[in-house]
C-alpha positions as a LaTeX table, in Angstrom:
\begin{tabular}{lrrr}
\hline
Residue & $x$ (\AA) & $y$ (\AA) & $z$ (\AA) \\
\hline
Met1 & 146.55 & 79.29 & 57.03 \\
Ile2 & 144.90 & 81.22 & 60.46 \\
Ser3 & 141.81 & 81.76 & 61.76 \\
Asn4 & 140.28 & 83.72 & 64.46 \\
Gln5 & 136.55 & 84.89 & 66.21 \\
Val6 & 136.16 & 88.43 & 66.03 \\
Thr7 & 132.30 & 89.34 & 67.76 \\
Met8 & 130.80 & 92.82 & 65.80 \\
Ile9 & 130.66 & 95.82 & 68.10 \\
Asp10 & 129.41 & 98.14 & 65.46 \\
Lys11 & 126.04 & 98.81 & 66.32 \\
Ile12 & 124.57 & 98.56 & 62.89 \\
Gly13 & 127.13 & 95.80 & 61.71 \\
Phe14 & 128.82 & 95.45 & 58.21 \\
His15 & 127.22 & 98.40 & 56.51 \\
Ala16 & 128.77 & 100.40 & 53.83 \\
Arg17 & 131.23 & 102.61 & 55.59 \\
Thr18 & 132.66 & 99.45 & 57.98 \\
Ala19 & 132.40 & 97.16 & 54.97 \\
Ala20 & 134.08 & 99.46 & 52.69 \\
Met21 & 137.22 & 100.01 & 55.88 \\
Phe22 & 137.43 & 96.77 & 56.26 \\
Ala23 & 137.78 & 95.76 & 52.49 \\
Lys24 & 140.17 & 98.34 & 51.93 \\
Gln25 & 142.41 & 97.52 & 55.02 \\
Ala26 & 142.51 & 93.96 & 53.40 \\
Ala27 & 143.79 & 94.98 & 50.21 \\
Asn28 & 146.81 & 96.30 & 52.26 \\
Phe29 & 148.08 & 92.46 & 52.70 \\
Ser30 & 148.94 & 89.97 & 50.01 \\
Ser31 & 147.30 & 87.05 & 51.75 \\
Ala32 & 144.66 & 85.87 & 50.90 \\
Ile33 & 141.39 & 86.84 & 53.34 \\
Lys34 & 137.62 & 85.17 & 54.16 \\
Ile35 & 134.81 & 86.32 & 56.03 \\
Glu36 & 133.32 & 83.13 & 57.01 \\
Phe37 & 129.16 & 84.24 & 58.46 \\
Asn38 & 126.37 & 81.63 & 58.82 \\
Asn39 & 127.70 & 79.13 & 56.57 \\
Lys40 & 129.05 & 81.65 & 54.04 \\
Ser41 & 132.11 & 82.70 & 52.93 \\
Val42 & 133.05 & 86.00 & 51.12 \\
Asn43 & 135.93 & 87.43 & 49.85 \\
Gly44 & 137.64 & 90.07 & 52.66 \\
Lys45 & 138.97 & 92.31 & 50.06 \\
Ser46 & 135.19 & 93.04 & 48.40 \\
Met47 & 133.48 & 95.73 & 50.13 \\
Leu48 & 130.11 & 94.23 & 48.64 \\
Ala49 & 130.62 & 90.81 & 49.07 \\
Ile50 & 131.02 & 91.56 & 52.95 \\
Met51 & 127.30 & 93.07 & 52.69 \\
Thr52 & 126.00 & 90.45 & 51.59 \\
Leu53 & 126.96 & 88.32 & 54.79 \\
Gly54 & 124.14 & 90.06 & 56.58 \\
Val55 & 126.47 & 90.75 & 60.00 \\
Lys56 & 125.11 & 92.31 & 62.78 \\
Phe57 & 125.63 & 93.80 & 65.87 \\
Asn58 & 127.32 & 91.01 & 68.34 \\
Asp59 & 127.17 & 88.36 & 65.63 \\
Thr60 & 130.32 & 86.43 & 65.64 \\
Ile61 & 132.28 & 86.07 & 62.24 \\
Glu62 & 135.59 & 84.06 & 61.62 \\
Ile63 & 138.23 & 85.67 & 59.76 \\
Lys64 & 140.69 & 83.10 & 57.70 \\
Ile65 & 143.63 & 84.47 & 56.40 \\
Asp66 & 146.55 & 82.63 & 54.20 \\
Gly67 & 149.46 & 84.02 & 53.31 \\
Glu68 & 152.88 & 85.26 & 53.56 \\
Asp69 & 151.90 & 88.29 & 56.10 \\
Glu70 & 148.53 & 86.56 & 57.67 \\
Glu71 & 149.76 & 87.17 & 61.14 \\
Val72 & 149.91 & 90.98 & 60.68 \\
Ala73 & 147.08 & 90.90 & 58.28 \\
Met74 & 145.10 & 89.02 & 61.18 \\
Lys75 & 146.08 & 91.42 & 64.10 \\
Ser76 & 145.43 & 94.35 & 61.67 \\
Leu77 & 141.96 & 93.49 & 60.99 \\
Ser78 & 140.87 & 91.74 & 64.45 \\
Glu79 & 141.90 & 94.76 & 65.96 \\
Leu80 & 140.00 & 97.36 & 63.24 \\
Ile81 & 136.29 & 95.46 & 64.31 \\
Gln82 & 137.62 & 94.83 & 67.75 \\
Thr83 & 138.48 & 99.13 & 68.11 \\
Asn84 & 134.77 & 99.43 & 66.31 \\
Phe85 & 136.38 & 100.59 & 63.35 \\
Asn86 & 138.71 & 103.32 & 65.31 \\
Asn87 & 135.37 & 105.12 & 66.56 \\
\hline
\end{tabular}
């Protein structure tokens, strides 16, 4: 299992579009992917679960990944957030 803290740079945070993009990209990996924020942990492959976290601009989340492709998944998902969802 690996983990990484990432700061949300999207001005709105995790909303429908960004949560959907994250979940869709996470679904490409076989590893288990969790997002933790404010003592709550959700499935990173579920758009609705991600939206329940209430992550806003400048909030820091922790991504935890466990599985065969965890390194590649972490790089991909961290970069997605760090590049503002490629905007």
